[in-house]
C-alpha positions in Angstrom: -64.2 171.4 20.9 -64.8 168.2 22.8 -68.2 166.7 23.1 -68.8 164.9 26.4 -69.2 161.1 26.1 -70.3 158.3 28.3 -67.6 155.7 28.8 -68.5 152.0 28.5 -66.0 149.2 29.3 -66.4 146.4 26.8 -65.1 143.0 25.8 -65.0 142.4 22.1 -64.2 139.2 20.2 -63.2 139.7 16.6 -63.0 137.2 13.7 -59.8 135.2 14.2 -60.7 134.7 17.8 -58.8 137.6 19.2 -60.1 139.3 22.3 -60.1 143.1 22.8 -60.9 144.7 26.2 -61.2 148.4 26.4 -63.5 151.4 26.5 -65.9 152.7 23.9 -67.4 156.2 24.1 -71.1 156.8 23.5 -73.1 159.9 23.1 -75.0 160.8 26.4 -78.0 158.5 26.7 -77.0 156.4 23.7 -77.4 152.6 24.1 -74.6 150.2 23.0 -77.1 148.6 20.6 -77.8 151.9 18.9 -74.1 152.7 18.7 -73.1 149.4 17.1 -76.1 149.5 14.7 -75.4 153.0 13.5 -75.2 152.6 9.7 -73.1 155.8 9.4 -70.2 154.3 11.4 -68.1 151.6 9.8 -65.4 151.9 12.5 -65.4 152.4 16.2 -62.8 153.9 18.5 -61.7 151.8 21.4 -59.5 153.3 24.1 -57.4 151.8 26.9 -57.0 148.6 24.9 -55.8 145.2 26.0 -55.4 142.9 23.0 -55.3 139.2 23.7 -53.9 137.6 20.5 -55.5 135.1 18.2 -55.8 131.7 20.0 -58.4 130.0 22.1 -59.8 132.8 24.2 -58.4 132.9 27.7 -59.5 135.9 29.9 -56.5 135.4 32.2 -53.8 135.3 29.5 -50.4 136.6 30.4 -49.6 137.6 26.8 -51.3 140.9 26.5 -50.6 143.7 24.1 -51.7 147.2 25.2 -52.5 150.2 23.2 -53.9 153.7 24.1 -56.4 153.6 21.3 -57.4 151.7 18.2 -59.9 152.1 15.4 -61.8 148.9 14.9 -63.8 147.9 11.8 -67.3 146.9 12.9 -67.4 144.2 10.3 -64.6 142.4 12.3 -66.7 142.1 15.4 -68.1 138.6 16.3 -69.5 139.7 19.6 -69.5 142.6 22.0 -70.4 142.7 25.7 -70.4 145.3 28.4 -68.0 144.4 31.3 
């Protein structure tokens, strides 16, 4: 059984200065801050992922790796923003 989720497009910078752009899925009415601070979740799922490799961050980089979904350790996140 699928539980309906709210989709939120995000930009995530992880340690090592790689950039991940994609979508996270929140419970209805849940704030991104509550989602990321949830102590019961060590990992988050990110879908429709574009991964810009480790280097100085360039939002217009031509070298992009795409994945349908990844599981990301929250401890790897430097910062996260809604796009």
